N, C-alpha and C positions, 0 to 999 in steps of 0.2 A: 490507526489507533484512534479511538474516540475518547475525547476528554470532556469531563464534566466541567462546564464553565463556572460553576459556583465554587467547586472544591478544588479544581485543577487536578483531580484524580483521574486515572485511567479507568474508563468504563468497560471497554472491550478492545481487543486487538485482533488482527488477522495476520497469521504467519505465512508468508509466501516463501516457497522453496523451489529451487531449480534442481532438476534431477542431476545435472552435471556439476553444479557449483555449490549445492547445499543452500545456505541462507541467501536471501534476496539482497539484503543491504539496500533497502529502498532509499532513494535519494530525493524523489519528487513524486507527488500525486496530483493528478489533474482530472476534474470531473468532465464527462462528456457534455456537449452543449445541451442535451435533453435531460441531464441529471440522472440517467439510468445506469451509467457505468462510471468507473474510475480507472484511469490509466496510470500505472505505477512504473516508474523508471527504476530498474534494479542495476546498480553499478557493478556489483560483483558478478552478475550473470550476463552483463552486457545485453540486456533485453528489456522490452517494455511489456508489461502484463496488463490485460484487460480484466477487471474485476466487476462482476455484476451483482 
């Protein structure tokens, strides 16, 4: 989710889905060291997704 820091409104979001579990239930997001990707921990799917 991207938040506008002036209005605190949601600018855009990305819905991650697991074929087996449906919704992701993202618990944590961490950028890669080079800033090109984000790793998202999905607790409901027991997986980590790489988003570019």
